[in-house]
One Martini backbone bead per residue (centre of mass of N, CA, C, O) as a GRO file, in nm:
protein
  125
    1MET     BB    1   8.596   7.896  11.170
    2THR     BB    2   8.760   7.925  10.887
    3LYS     BB    3   8.993   8.106  10.744
    4THR     BB    4   9.088   8.297  10.500
    5ASP     BB    5   9.340   8.427  10.321
    6ASP     BB    6   9.235   8.718  10.336
    7GLN     BB    7   9.203   8.729  10.643
    8LEU     BB    8   9.498   8.664  10.708
    9ASN     BB    9   9.627   8.895  10.553
   10ASN     BB   10   9.484   9.121  10.711
   11GLU     BB   11   9.587   9.045  10.991
   12ILE     BB   12   9.885   9.080  10.927
   13GLY     BB   13   9.869   9.377  10.838
   14GLN     BB   14   9.755   9.488  11.107
   15LEU     BB   15   9.991   9.403  11.288
   16LEU     BB   16  10.211   9.564  11.134
   17PHE     BB   17  10.080   9.838  11.150
   18LYS     BB   18  10.051   9.853  11.464
   19SER     BB   19  10.385   9.803  11.497
   20SER     BB   20  10.480  10.048  11.373
   21PRO     BB   21  10.679  10.290  11.356
   22ASN     BB   22  10.721  10.601  11.382
   23GLY     BB   23  10.735  10.715  11.045
   24ALA     BB   24  10.652  10.484  10.876
   25LYS     BB   25  10.616  10.376  10.534
   26LYS     BB   26  10.757  10.085  10.564
   27VAL     BB   27  10.721   9.732  10.617
   28ILE     BB   28  10.942   9.442  10.693
   29ALA     BB   29  10.879   9.094  10.700
   30GLN     BB   30  11.082   8.816  10.807
   31LEU     BB   31  10.988   8.468  10.772
   32GLU     BB   32  11.119   8.155  10.913
   33PHE     BB   33  11.094   7.806  10.902
   34THR     BB   34  11.150   7.535  11.052
   35PRO     BB   35  11.093   7.201  11.057
   36GLU     BB   36  10.957   7.262  11.359
   37LEU     BB   37  10.821   7.563  11.330
   38ASP     BB   38  11.007   7.758  11.392
   39CYS     BB   39  11.100   8.114  11.424
   40ILE     BB   40  11.246   8.342  11.209
   41TYR     BB   41  11.312   8.705  11.247
   42ILE     BB   42  11.264   9.022  11.065
   43PHE     BB   43  11.249   9.387  11.118
   44ASP     BB   44  11.167   9.648  10.892
   45TYR     BB   45  11.212  10.005  10.792
   46TYR     BB   46  11.085  10.298  10.641
   47ASN     BB   47  11.127  10.617  10.648
   48GLN     BB   48  11.074  10.946  10.543
   49ASN     BB   49  11.394  10.919  10.423
   50ASN     BB   50  11.443  10.620  10.317
   51GLU     BB   51  11.542  10.468  10.570
   52LEU     BB   52  11.687  10.181  10.687
   53ASN     BB   53  11.543   9.988  10.956
   54TRP     BB   54  11.516   9.836  11.263
   55TYR     BB   55  11.286   9.626  11.460
   56THR     BB   56  11.078   9.554  11.735
   57LEU     BB   57  10.848   9.338  11.882
   58ASP     BB   58  10.610   9.266  12.070
   59THR     BB   59  10.480   8.974  12.191
   60ASP     BB   60  10.177   9.070  12.138
   61ILE     BB   61  10.259   9.054  11.820
   62THR     BB   62  10.451   8.825  11.741
   63SER     BB   63  10.283   8.575  11.810
   64PRO     BB   64  10.032   8.631  11.628
   65LEU     BB   65  10.191   8.655  11.367
   66ILE     BB   66  10.314   8.373  11.357
   67ASP     BB   67  10.047   8.220  11.380
   68THR     BB   68   9.920   8.341  11.117
   69VAL     BB   69  10.138   8.243  10.921
   70ARG     BB   70  10.100   7.945  10.986
   71GLU     BB   71   9.801   7.942  10.902
   72LEU     BB   72   9.855   8.019  10.607
   73ARG     BB   73  10.029   7.777  10.538
   74GLN     BB   74   9.811   7.565  10.608
   75TYR     BB   75   9.607   7.662  10.401
   76TYR     BB   76   9.778   7.586  10.156
   77ILE     BB   77   9.785   7.286  10.221
   78ASP     BB   78   9.473   7.221  10.263
   79ASN     BB   79   9.413   7.369   9.957
   80ASN     BB   80   9.622   7.292   9.737
   81LEU     BB   81   9.843   7.562   9.682
   82THR     BB   82  10.132   7.406   9.592
   83ASN     BB   83  10.134   7.239   9.325
   84GLY     BB   84  10.284   6.971   9.453
   85LEU     BB   85  10.458   7.121   9.643
   86PRO     BB   86  10.619   7.231   9.877
   87ALA     BB   87  10.594   7.428  10.123
   88TRP     BB   88  10.652   7.709  10.238
   89ILE     BB   89  10.904   7.850  10.478
   90GLY     BB   90  10.849   8.155  10.389
   91CYS     BB   91  10.840   8.526  10.424
   92ILE     BB   92  10.778   8.843  10.265
   93ILE     BB   93  10.644   9.132  10.422
   94THR     BB   94  10.484   9.415  10.275
   95VAL     BB   95  10.401   9.739  10.415
   96ASP     BB   96  10.225  10.006  10.278
   97ILE     BB   97  10.121  10.266  10.458
   98GLU     BB   98  10.049  10.500  10.259
   99ASN     BB   99   9.876  10.277  10.056
  100ALA     BB  100   9.751  10.024  10.187
  101LYS     BB  101   9.966   9.776  10.129
  102ILE     BB  102  10.019   9.423  10.048
  103ASP     BB  103  10.303   9.187  10.037
  104PHE     BB  104  10.387   8.857   9.916
  105GLU     BB  105  10.688   8.648   9.959
  106PHE     BB  106  10.760   8.332   9.884
  107LYS     BB  107  10.964   8.075  10.040
  108TYR     BB  108  11.161   7.757   9.968
  109GLU     BB  109  11.423   7.868  10.094
  110PRO     BB  110  11.660   7.961  10.270
  111PHE     BB  111  11.709   8.338  10.368
  112ILE     BB  112  11.803   8.362  10.667
  113ASP     BB  113  12.106   8.521  10.795
  114VAL     BB  114  12.168   8.571  11.129
  115TYR     BB  115  12.503   8.560  11.132
  116SER     BB  116  12.647   8.753  10.926
  117GLU     BB  117  12.615   9.037  11.093
  118TYR     BB  118  12.705   8.887  11.397
  119ASP     BB  119  13.002   8.728  11.389
  120GLY     BB  120  13.262   8.941  11.386
  121ASP     BB  121  13.347   8.896  11.083
  122ASP     BB  122  13.526   9.117  10.855
  123ASP     BB  123  13.594   8.919  10.651
  124ASP     BB  124  13.572   8.862  10.286
  125ASP     BB  125  13.720   8.554  10.253
   0.00000   0.00000   0.00000
């Protein structure tokens, strides 16, 4: 039986909640798919002092999360929810742990620049 978008959203939220670091108030997952549907991802969280930090997920969470987000994207395609436009290539998922809320922001253009913070080039010009 095919899952609904609500079921997929709940599954994604549960995976991120389950994987959240101790003391996290909010987690933010950024996932972007390449044309080959490989996934680039970044995971951040806000702690109790509202400080932004990054974290990594174990593969037992990362793989199901990526698969479920892919499944959600395919759901949008299969159910003609793209309004005639190309399907989104990624999303930013925010889980507010304190208020048990989840928010999805779909992205249609590349938005994760994995090299900018780690290229070792401190020049701003």
